[in-house]
C-alpha positions as CSV (number, residue, x, y, z in Angstrom):
1,M,-28.2,-217.6,53.9
2,G,-29.2,-221.4,54.0
3,R,-25.5,-222.3,53.5
4,A,-24.6,-220.1,56.5
5,V,-27.1,-221.8,58.7
6,D,-26.0,-225.3,57.7
7,S,-22.3,-224.3,58.4
8,D,-23.2,-223.0,61.9
9,A,-25.2,-226.3,62.4
10,R,-22.1,-228.4,61.4
11,D,-19.9,-226.2,63.7
12,G,-22.3,-226.8,66.6
13,A,-22.4,-230.5,66.1
14,E,-18.5,-230.8,65.9
15,Q,-18.2,-228.8,69.2
16,A,-20.6,-231.1,71.0
17,G,-18.7,-234.1,69.6
18,A,-15.4,-232.5,71.0
19,K,-17.0,-232.2,74.4
20,A,-18.0,-236.0,74.3
21,S,-14.4,-236.9,73.3
22,G,-13.9,-238.8,76.6
23,A,-16.7,-241.2,75.5
24,S,-15.8,-241.7,72.0
25,Q,-13.3,-240.8,69.3
26,P,-13.7,-240.2,65.7
27,P,-13.1,-243.2,63.4
28,G,-9.5,-243.8,62.6
29,R,-8.2,-241.6,65.4
30,P,-6.8,-243.4,68.4
31,A,-7.9,-242.3,71.8
32,P,-5.3,-240.8,74.1
33,P,-4.1,-243.4,76.6
34,G,-6.1,-243.0,79.8
35,G,-8.9,-241.4,78.3
36,E,-9.4,-237.8,79.2
37,A,-6.6,-237.8,81.7
38,G,-4.3,-239.3,79.2
39,G,-5.3,-236.5,76.7
40,S,-4.5,-233.9,79.3
41,A,-1.1,-235.6,79.9
42,V,-0.4,-235.4,76.3
43,K,-1.2,-231.7,76.2
44,D,0.9,-231.0,79.1
45,R,3.7,-232.7,77.4
46,E,3.1,-230.8,74.2
47,A,2.8,-227.5,76.2
48,K,6.1,-228.3,77.9
49,G,7.9,-229.2,74.7
50,G,6.5,-226.0,73.1
51,K,7.9,-224.0,76.1
52,A,11.3,-225.8,75.7
53,E,11.2,-225.0,71.9
54,G,10.3,-221.5,72.5
55,S,13.0,-221.2,75.2
56,G,15.6,-222.5,72.8
57,A,14.4,-220.1,70.1
58,G,14.5,-217.2,72.8
59,K,18.1,-218.1,73.5
60,G,19.0,-218.3,69.8
61,R,17.4,-214.9,69.3
62,K,19.4,-213.4,72.4
63,G,22.6,-215.1,71.1
64,G,22.1,-213.5,67.7
65,K,21.4,-210.1,69.1
66,A,24.5,-210.4,71.4
67,K,26.6,-211.3,68.3
68,A,25.1,-208.5,66.3
69,A,25.8,-206.1,69.2
70,L,29.4,-207.4,69.4
71,W,29.9,-206.9,65.7
72,E,28.4,-203.4,65.8
73,F,30.6,-202.4,68.7
74,L,33.8,-203.7,67.1
75,Q,33.0,-202.0,63.9
76,G,32.5,-198.7,65.7
77,L,35.6,-199.1,67.8
78,G,37.7,-199.7,64.6
79,K,36.1,-196.7,63.0
80,T,37.0,-194.4,65.7
81,F,40.8,-195.1,65.3
82,M,40.5,-193.3,61.9
83,L,40.2,-189.8,63.3
84,P,43.6,-189.8,65.2
85,V,45.3,-192.0,62.6
86,A,44.3,-189.4,59.8
87,L,46.0,-186.8,61.8
88,L,49.0,-189.0,62.3
89,A,49.3,-189.5,58.7
90,F,49.3,-185.7,58.0
91,C,51.6,-185.1,60.9
92,G,53.9,-187.8,59.7
93,I,54.3,-186.1,56.3
94,M,54.9,-182.6,58.0
95,L,57.5,-184.3,60.3
96,G,59.1,-186.2,57.3
97,V,59.5,-183.3,55.1
98,G,60.5,-180.9,57.7
99,S,63.0,-183.1,59.5
100,S,64.7,-184.3,56.2
101,L,64.9,-180.7,54.5
102,S,66.4,-179.4,57.7
103,S,68.9,-182.2,58.4
104,E,72.6,-181.6,57.9
105,S,72.9,-184.4,55.3
106,V,70.5,-182.6,53.0
107,T,71.5,-179.0,53.8
108,D,75.2,-179.8,53.1
109,N,74.1,-180.9,49.6
110,L,71.7,-177.9,49.1
111,P,73.4,-175.0,50.9
112,F,70.4,-172.7,50.1
113,L,68.4,-174.6,52.6
114,K,70.6,-173.3,55.3
115,A,69.0,-169.8,54.8
116,G,67.2,-168.5,57.8
117,V,63.7,-168.4,56.1
118,F,64.0,-172.0,54.8
119,H,65.5,-173.4,58.0
120,L,62.7,-171.9,60.1
121,V,59.9,-173.0,57.8
122,F,61.2,-176.7,57.8
123,T,61.9,-176.6,61.5
124,W,58.4,-175.4,62.1
125,M,57.0,-178.1,60.0
126,A,59.0,-180.8,61.9
127,N,57.8,-179.2,65.2
128,T,54.2,-179.2,64.1
129,G,54.3,-182.7,63.1
130,Q,55.1,-183.8,66.6
131,V,51.6,-182.9,67.9
132,A,49.9,-186.3,67.1
133,F,53.0,-188.1,68.3
134,T,53.3,-186.3,71.6
135,F,49.6,-186.4,72.5
136,L,48.6,-189.7,70.8
137,P,47.0,-191.4,73.9
138,V,44.7,-188.5,74.8
139,L,43.7,-188.2,71.2
140,F,42.6,-191.7,71.2
141,A,40.8,-191.2,74.7
142,M,38.9,-188.4,73.1
143,A,38.3,-189.8,69.7
144,I,36.7,-193.1,70.9
145,P,33.7,-191.6,72.8
146,L,33.4,-189.1,70.2
147,G,33.1,-191.9,67.4
148,L,30.9,-194.2,69.5
149,A,28.5,-191.6,70.7
150,R,25.4,-191.1,68.5
151,H,24.3,-187.9,70.2
152,D,26.1,-185.0,71.9
153,K,29.4,-186.0,70.5
154,G,31.2,-182.9,71.8
155,V,30.2,-183.8,75.4
156,A,31.6,-187.3,74.8
157,A,34.9,-186.1,73.7
158,F,35.3,-183.7,76.5
159,S,34.5,-186.4,79.0
160,G,37.1,-188.5,77.3
161,F,39.8,-185.9,78.2
162,V,38.4,-185.6,81.7
163,G,38.5,-189.3,82.1
164,F,42.0,-189.6,80.8
165,A,43.4,-186.9,83.0
166,S,41.5,-188.3,86.0
167,M,43.0,-191.8,85.6
168,N,46.5,-190.4,85.3
169,L,46.0,-188.2,88.4
170,A,44.7,-191.2,90.4
171,V,47.7,-193.2,89.3
172,N,50.0,-190.4,90.4
173,F,48.2,-190.4,93.8
174,F,48.9,-194.1,94.1
175,L,52.6,-193.8,93.1
176,T,53.1,-190.8,95.5
177,T,51.3,-192.6,98.5
178,K,53.3,-195.7,98.0
179,G,56.5,-193.8,97.8
180,V,57.6,-195.0,94.3
181,T,60.8,-193.0,93.9
182,S,63.7,-195.3,93.1
183,D,64.6,-196.1,89.5
184,A,64.0,-199.8,89.9
185,E,60.4,-199.2,91.2
186,K,59.8,-196.7,88.4
187,A,61.0,-199.2,85.8
188,H,58.7,-201.9,87.4
189,Y,55.7,-199.8,87.0
190,G,56.6,-198.1,83.8
191,V,56.5,-194.5,85.1
192,A,56.7,-191.6,82.6
193,Q,55.3,-188.3,82.1
194,V,51.9,-188.2,80.7
195,L,50.4,-184.7,80.1
196,G,52.9,-183.3,82.6
197,I,51.8,-185.8,85.2
198,E,54.2,-188.5,86.6
199,S,52.0,-191.5,85.9
200,I,52.2,-194.9,84.3
201,D,52.5,-194.9,80.5
202,T,49.7,-197.2,79.5
203,G,49.9,-196.0,75.8
204,L,47.2,-196.9,73.4
205,L,45.7,-199.6,75.6
206,G,45.0,-197.3,78.5
207,A,43.6,-194.7,76.0
208,V,41.2,-197.4,74.5
209,G,40.0,-198.5,77.9
210,V,39.3,-194.9,78.9
211,G,37.5,-194.2,75.7
212,I,35.3,-197.2,75.9
213,V,34.4,-196.7,79.6
214,V,33.6,-192.9,78.9
215,A,31.6,-193.9,75.9
216,L,29.5,-196.3,78.1
217,L,29.1,-193.8,80.8
218,H,28.0,-191.2,78.1
219,Q,25.4,-193.5,76.8
220,R,24.0,-194.4,80.2
221,Y,24.0,-190.9,81.9
222,R,23.7,-188.2,79.3
223,T,20.0,-187.9,80.2
224,K,20.4,-188.4,83.9
225,R,17.8,-186.5,86.1
226,L,19.0,-185.5,89.6
227,P,16.8,-184.0,92.4
228,D,16.0,-180.3,92.2
229,A,18.7,-179.3,94.6
230,L,21.3,-180.8,92.4
231,A,19.6,-180.4,88.9
232,F,22.3,-178.2,87.7
233,F,24.7,-181.1,87.5
234,G,22.1,-183.4,85.7
235,G,21.9,-184.3,82.1
236,L,24.9,-183.6,79.9
237,R,26.9,-182.0,82.7
238,F,26.7,-185.3,84.7
239,V,28.7,-187.2,82.0
240,P,32.2,-185.6,82.6
241,I,31.4,-185.7,86.5
242,V,30.7,-189.3,86.6
243,S,33.6,-189.9,84.1
244,A,36.0,-188.3,86.5
245,L,34.7,-190.3,89.5
246,V,34.8,-193.6,87.8
247,M,38.2,-193.1,86.0
248,S,39.6,-191.9,89.3
249,V,38.6,-195.3,91.0
250,L,39.8,-197.3,88.0
251,G,43.0,-195.3,87.9
252,L,43.9,-196.7,91.4
253,L,43.7,-200.2,90.0
254,V,46.0,-199.4,87.0
255,P,49.4,-199.8,89.1
256,L,48.1,-203.2,90.3
257,V,47.5,-204.7,86.9
258,W,49.6,-202.8,84.5
259,P,53.1,-204.4,85.4
260,T,51.7,-207.8,84.5
261,L,49.6,-206.7,81.5
262,G,52.5,-204.6,80.3
263,G,54.9,-207.6,80.6
264,W,52.6,-209.9,78.6
265,I,52.5,-207.3,75.7
266,A,56.4,-206.9,75.9
267,D,56.6,-210.7,75.7
268,L,54.3,-210.8,72.7
269,G,56.4,-208.2,71.0
270,K,59.6,-210.1,71.7
271,G,57.9,-213.3,70.4
272,I,57.0,-211.6,67.2
273,G,60.5,-210.2,66.8
274,H,62.0,-213.7,67.2
275,T,60.0,-214.7,64.1
276,G,62.2,-212.5,62.1
277,V,60.8,-211.5,58.7
278,F,57.9,-213.9,59.0
279,G,56.3,-211.5,61.6
280,P,55.8,-209.0,59.0
281,F,54.5,-211.6,56.6
282,F,51.8,-212.7,58.8
283,F,50.9,-209.2,59.9
284,G,50.6,-207.9,56.2
285,M,48.4,-211.0,55.3
286,G,46.4,-210.7,58.4
287,E,45.6,-207.1,57.7
288,V,44.2,-207.9,54.2
289,L,42.2,-210.7,55.4
290,L,40.5,-208.7,58.2
291,R,39.9,-205.8,55.8
292,P,36.5,-207.0,54.4
293,I,35.0,-207.1,57.8
294,G,36.5,-203.9,58.8
295,L,38.4,-205.2,61.8
296,H,42.0,-204.5,60.3
297,H,42.2,-201.2,62.0
298,I,42.4,-202.8,65.5
299,L,45.3,-205.2,64.4
300,V,47.2,-202.3,62.7
301,A,46.8,-200.1,65.8
302,M,48.1,-202.9,68.1
303,F,51.3,-203.0,66.1
304,R,51.7,-199.3,65.5
305,F,51.2,-198.3,69.0
306,T,52.1,-201.0,71.4
307,D,55.1,-203.3,72.1
308,A,53.7,-205.9,69.7
309,G,55.2,-203.7,67.0
310,G,58.5,-203.3,68.7
311,A,60.0,-201.2,71.5
312,G,63.4,-199.6,72.2
313,A,65.3,-196.4,73.2
314,V,65.4,-193.5,70.7
315,C,67.5,-190.6,71.8
316,G,67.5,-191.8,75.4
317,E,63.8,-192.2,75.6
318,H,61.7,-195.6,75.7
319,V,59.3,-195.7,72.9
320,S,56.7,-198.5,72.1
321,G,54.9,-199.3,68.9
322,A,56.4,-199.5,65.3
323,L,54.8,-196.1,64.2
324,N,55.8,-194.3,67.4
325,L,59.6,-195.6,67.0
326,F,59.5,-194.4,63.4
327,Y,58.3,-190.9,64.2
328,A,60.7,-190.5,67.2
329,Q,63.6,-191.5,65.0
330,L,62.7,-188.9,62.3
331,S,63.4,-186.2,64.9
332,C,66.5,-187.9,66.3
333,P,69.8,-187.6,64.6
334,T,71.1,-190.8,66.3
335,P,70.3,-194.0,64.5
336,S,68.2,-196.7,66.2
337,G,68.2,-200.4,65.5
338,A,64.7,-200.7,67.0
339,A,63.4,-198.0,64.9
340,H,64.9,-199.6,61.7
341,T,63.3,-203.0,62.7
342,A,59.9,-201.3,63.4
343,T,59.4,-200.1,59.8
344,H,58.9,-203.8,58.8
345,F,55.3,-203.4,59.9
346,L,54.8,-200.0,58.1
347,S,54.6,-198.5,54.7
348,Q,57.4,-200.3,53.0
349,G,55.7,-203.7,53.1
350,K,52.6,-202.3,51.4
351,M,54.3,-200.7,48.5
352,A,54.9,-203.8,46.5
353,A,51.0,-204.4,46.2
354,Y,49.9,-200.9,46.4
355,L,52.4,-199.3,43.8
356,G,52.6,-202.5,41.5
357,G,50.4,-205.5,42.3
358,L,46.9,-203.9,42.3
359,P,47.6,-201.6,39.4
360,G,48.7,-204.8,37.4
361,A,45.4,-206.4,38.5
362,A,43.5,-203.4,37.2
363,L,45.3,-203.5,33.9
364,A,44.3,-207.3,33.7
365,M,40.7,-206.5,34.3
366,Y,40.8,-203.9,31.5
367,H,42.4,-206.2,28.9
368,C,39.8,-209.0,29.9
369,A,36.9,-206.8,29.6
370,R,34.8,-206.8,26.3
371,R,36.2,-204.3,23.9
372,R,33.1,-202.3,23.6
373,M,32.8,-202.2,27.4
374,R,36.3,-201.0,28.0
375,P,35.7,-197.2,27.6
376,E,32.9,-197.6,30.2
377,I,35.1,-199.2,32.9
378,K,38.2,-197.3,32.2
379,A,37.1,-194.4,34.5
380,L,36.4,-196.8,37.3
381,L,39.6,-198.7,37.0
382,I,41.7,-195.5,36.8
383,S,40.0,-194.1,39.8
384,G,40.7,-197.1,41.8
385,V,44.4,-197.0,40.7
386,V,44.8,-193.4,41.7
387,A,43.1,-194.0,45.2
388,C,45.5,-197.0,45.7
389,V,48.8,-195.4,44.3
390,V,48.3,-191.8,45.6
391,G,45.8,-192.3,48.6
392,G,46.8,-195.8,49.8
393,V,43.2,-196.8,49.6
394,T,42.8,-200.2,48.2
395,E,39.2,-201.3,48.7
396,P,37.9,-199.8,45.3
397,L,40.1,-202.3,43.5
398,E,40.0,-205.2,46.0
399,F,36.3,-205.3,46.2
400,L,36.1,-205.7,42.4
401,F,37.2,-209.3,42.8
402,L,36.7,-210.2,46.5
403,F,33.1,-211.5,46.0
404,L,33.6,-213.0,42.6
405,A,36.6,-215.0,43.6
406,P,37.4,-215.2,47.4
407,W,40.3,-217.6,46.7
408,L,41.9,-214.9,44.5
409,Y,41.6,-212.5,47.4
410,L,43.3,-215.0,49.6
411,I,46.2,-215.2,47.1
412,H,46.3,-211.3,47.1
413,A,46.5,-211.5,50.9
414,V,49.6,-213.9,50.8
415,L,51.3,-211.6,48.1
416,V,50.9,-208.6,50.3
417,G,52.5,-210.6,53.1
418,L,55.2,-211.6,50.8
419,G,55.7,-207.8,50.0
420,F,56.3,-207.2,53.7
421,L,58.7,-210.1,53.9
422,T,60.6,-209.0,50.8
423,A,61.2,-205.4,52.0
424,A,62.1,-206.7,55.4
425,V,64.7,-209.1,53.9
426,L,66.3,-206.4,51.6
427,G,66.6,-204.0,54.5
428,V,64.2,-201.3,53.2
429,Y,63.6,-198.4,55.6
430,V,60.5,-196.5,54.5
431,G,57.9,-195.9,57.3
432,N,54.6,-194.1,57.9
433,T,51.1,-195.5,57.4
434,D,49.7,-195.5,53.8
435,G,52.2,-197.3,51.5
436,N,51.5,-194.8,48.7
437,V,53.7,-192.7,46.3
438,I,53.7,-189.9,48.7
439,D,55.2,-192.1,51.6
440,L,57.8,-193.3,49.1
441,F,59.0,-189.8,48.2
442,V,58.7,-188.1,51.6
443,F,60.0,-191.0,53.8
444,G,62.2,-192.6,51.2
445,V,63.7,-190.4,48.6
446,L,64.0,-187.3,50.8
447,Q,65.7,-189.2,53.5
448,G,68.4,-190.3,51.4
449,T,69.8,-193.6,50.0
450,S,70.1,-195.1,53.3
451,T,66.5,-196.0,53.3
452,K,67.1,-198.2,50.1
453,W,64.0,-196.6,48.5
454,Y,65.4,-197.4,45.1
455,L,64.6,-201.0,45.6
456,I,60.8,-200.2,45.9
457,P,60.2,-199.6,42.2
458,V,62.0,-202.8,41.4
459,I,59.9,-204.7,43.7
460,A,56.8,-203.1,42.7
461,A,57.6,-204.0,39.0
462,V,57.9,-207.6,39.9
463,W,54.6,-207.6,41.8
464,F,53.0,-205.8,38.8
465,A,53.8,-208.6,36.4
466,V,52.8,-211.3,39.0
467,Y,49.4,-209.7,39.6
468,Y,48.9,-208.9,36.0
469,F,49.4,-212.4,34.6
470,L,47.8,-214.1,37.7
471,F,44.6,-212.1,37.3
472,R,44.6,-212.4,33.5
473,W,44.9,-216.2,33.7
474,A,42.2,-216.5,36.5
475,I,39.6,-214.2,34.9
476,R,39.8,-216.1,31.6
477,K,40.2,-219.6,33.1
478,F,37.2,-219.3,35.5
479,D,35.2,-216.7,33.5
480,L,35.2,-214.2,36.4
481,R,32.6,-211.5,35.9
482,T,35.0,-208.7,36.6
483,P,33.9,-205.1,35.2
484,G,33.2,-205.2,31.6
485,R,32.8,-208.9,31.3
486,D,29.0,-209.0,31.5
487,E,26.8,-208.1,28.6
488,P,25.1,-204.7,29.2
489,A,21.6,-205.2,30.4
490,D,19.0,-204.2,27.8
491,D,15.7,-204.6,29.6
492,G,14.3,-201.2,29.2
493,T,15.3,-200.1,32.7
494,A,16.9,-197.0,31.5
495,G,13.9,-196.0,29.5
496,A,11.6,-196.7,32.4
497,T,13.7,-194.6,34.7
498,A,13.7,-191.9,32.3
499,A,9.9,-192.1,32.0
500,E,9.6,-192.0,35.7
501,D,11.7,-188.9,35.9
502,I,9.5,-187.2,33.3
503,G,6.3,-188.0,35.2
504,P,2.7,-188.2,33.9
505,A,1.7,-185.8,31.1
506,G,1.3,-182.3,32.3
507,A,2.9,-182.9,35.7
508,A,5.7,-180.5,36.7
509,T,9.3,-181.9,36.3
510,P,10.7,-182.8,39.7
511,P,13.7,-180.8,40.7
512,A,17.1,-182.3,39.8
513,V,18.8,-184.0,42.7
514,E,22.2,-182.6,43.8
515,L,24.8,-185.3,43.2
516,V,27.7,-185.7,45.7
517,A,31.0,-185.4,44.1
518,G,29.1,-185.3,40.8
519,K,28.4,-189.0,40.9
520,Y,26.5,-190.3,43.9
521,D,22.7,-189.6,44.3
522,P,22.0,-189.7,48.1
523,V,18.2,-189.9,47.8
524,A,18.5,-193.0,45.5
525,I,21.2,-194.6,47.6
526,L,18.9,-194.2,50.7
527,A,16.1,-195.9,49.0
528,A,18.3,-198.8,47.8
529,L,19.4,-199.1,51.6
530,G,15.7,-199.8,52.3
531,G,14.7,-196.3,53.2
532,A,15.3,-194.1,56.3
533,A,13.2,-196.4,58.5
534,N,15.6,-199.2,57.8
535,I,18.7,-197.3,59.2
536,R,19.5,-197.7,62.9
537,S,22.9,-196.1,62.8
538,L,25.1,-194.5,60.1
539,D,28.8,-193.9,60.1
540,N,31.8,-194.4,57.9
541,C,35.5,-195.2,57.8
542,I,37.9,-194.3,55.1
543,T,36.2,-195.9,52.1
544,R,32.9,-197.6,53.4
545,L,29.5,-196.6,55.0
546,R,29.1,-198.6,58.2
547,M,25.6,-199.2,59.2
548,S,23.3,-201.0,61.7
549,V,19.9,-201.8,59.9
550,E,16.7,-203.2,60.7
551,D,16.8,-205.8,58.1
552,A,19.9,-206.3,55.8
553,G,17.5,-208.2,53.3
554,L,16.0,-204.8,52.2
555,L,19.2,-203.6,50.7
556,D,19.3,-203.7,46.9
557,E,22.8,-204.6,46.2
558,A,22.4,-204.6,42.5
559,R,20.9,-201.0,42.6
560,L,23.6,-199.7,45.0
561,K,26.4,-200.8,42.6
562,K,24.5,-199.0,39.7
563,L,24.5,-195.9,41.9
564,G,28.3,-196.0,42.3
565,A,29.0,-198.4,45.3
566,V,31.8,-200.8,44.7
567,G,30.4,-203.7,46.9
568,V,28.3,-204.5,49.8
569,V,29.5,-206.6,52.9
570,T,26.7,-208.1,55.1
571,L,28.2,-209.1,58.3
572,D,24.9,-210.3,59.9
573,P,21.2,-209.5,59.5
574,H,21.6,-206.1,61.2
575,N,25.2,-204.9,60.2
576,V,26.3,-204.0,56.8
577,Q,28.9,-202.1,55.0
578,V,28.7,-200.4,51.7
579,I,32.0,-199.7,49.9
580,I,31.8,-196.3,48.2
581,G,35.4,-195.1,47.9
582,P,37.3,-192.0,48.9
583,Q,34.2,-189.7,48.8
584,V,32.5,-191.8,51.4
585,Q,32.6,-188.9,54.0
586,S,30.6,-186.7,51.6
587,V,28.1,-189.5,50.9
588,K,27.7,-190.3,54.6
589,D,27.0,-186.5,55.3
590,A,24.4,-186.3,52.6
591,L,22.6,-189.4,53.8
592,A,22.6,-188.0,57.4
593,T,20.7,-184.9,56.3
594,L,18.1,-187.5,55.0
595,V,18.0,-189.4,58.2
596,P,18.4,-186.6,60.7
597,E,18.3,-188.6,63.9
598,H,21.6,-190.3,62.9
C-alpha cells in the first residue's frame, strides 16, 4: 500500500515538472529551440512527419491490395477458361474419331466401315464434336461470369448469354443503319454470322469482354433494390436486364474500334508467323514459365482462338486461331496450309516432354531415391507419369522439382520449347490440346501417315534420355531433396497422431473421416489451410486449388504435403494455390461443404 502511495507521489511530481518544462529542463536534455514555442514547432513537425509516414504506409497498403486484387482477378479469369476448354478437348476427340473413321481414305482400306450403321455412328460423332467449335464465343461469354461469380452462378451464366446476344444485335443495328452491304465494307468490319445474326466476329476477345462486363454487373447489381412499383424487376432479375442495356450500348462502339483492334491482332499473328519455327519455341517455353502462377491459360487461349495463332481460309470460310483452324480442317476434305502451320502451337509440340521427357525425369528421381524409400515414392511417381502421359497434366511431376531447383525448371521450359521447335521443323501435324497419348492416337495414328505421327515416339525417346541423364546428374550433383532423398522423420509424430485419434481413456472413438478419392482428408486439409475463417474464396482449375485467404502465413505447407498436396504456390499474402493433382475438383467440392459460404 505504501509503495502505491509513493508511486502516485512520484507520478504527480513528474507531471508537475512536465507543466513547468517551459522554465526548466531535466539535466542532460537540451531545451527545444525557442522555449515552449520551439517545443510546439518540433511537435508540429513530428506530427506532420507522422502523417506523411502514415500516408505513405496507407498508399503502400492500397497498392498491395490493388496488386492482390489484380492477381485474384487474373487467376479467376484464367480458371474460367477451363470449362469451355475441357468441352473443346472432349469434342475434339469426338470430331477426330468421327471424321477419321468416316473419311474415304480410311473406309477404302477398311470397307466394313462403309456399312450404314458404322457410317452413321461416326458421322454423328463428328457432327457432335462441332458443338464447341461452332458456339465457342458464346460458351466463353457464359463461362466467364459463371466462373467469376461467387453467388447465383446460374443467373451470371444466363446474363452472359443475354449480354453476348445484345452486343451482336447492337452491332447488327449499327451495320444496318450505316448501310454496310458491299463486300469491301464487310471485309473492313469483319462481318460474319454470329448466332444467326449478321454481326462482327470479335471471336474470343469479344466474348471475354462480354464475360468480364457481365461478371462486374452481376457483382454490383444482383442485390439491387428498386421502388415498390418496379420491385418485380429488382434483385437477380435486374442482372440480365442491366446486362442487355449495357452491352447494347457497348455493342454500338464495337464497329468503331474493332477494325483497328482486329488489325493489330492480325499484325501480331503475321509477326509471329514470320518468326518461323521460333514462334512455337517461345510459345511452348512461355506456357511452361507461366504455369506456376496459373496465367498460362490466358497465353494459350490467345494463340488457340485469335489471329495470334494463325488465320486462313478452310473450305472457303475464314478461320482465326490455331485450334479453330485445326478443328475446321478435320471436317474439311480439302487440305489447308494455314491449318497445317497452326498445329505448331498445339499438341504435337508438347509430346516430346509429356510422353518422353517428364517420364524420364520421374525415373531419374526414382533411381536417385534411397533404396528403402523407393517403394514409398513409387506410387507418387507412377501416378504423376500416368497423369502426364494419359491426361496431359504435368503439374504433379513439375512441382516435385520446381521449388527445389527453379533453374532446373527453367531448363525444362527451354526443352519444352525445343520440343515445339523440333516438331515444327520435322513437319509433324498432330493437333488438339493436351499433348497426351490419346491425342497421338486419335489425331495422329487414325489420321494416317500424312501427320508424320511416327516421328513422335522417336522425338519422345530422345527427350526421355536427355531428361533422365540431366535430372540424375542434377539431383546427385546438387543433392536435391527430390522424393525419397530425405531421411524419414522419426519424431514420434505418427504416434502422437494415433494417440490423438484414440482420445482420452473412456472417450468414444471419433467417427472416421471419409477420404476423397481414398486419399485426401478434407477436414485435415482445411485445418492446414488455416481453418474456414482463413478462406475468402475457394476455387480450382485442372490440378490446383486457387484460393484467396486472409493470411497466407497461416498455411502449413509441410502438413499439406503430408496430406497429399504436391506443392504450394504463394503469389502474395492473400492469394495462394495448392497443387493437388487430377482429383482437385473432388477435393474442392469436399472443402466447399466445410466452408458453405464459398
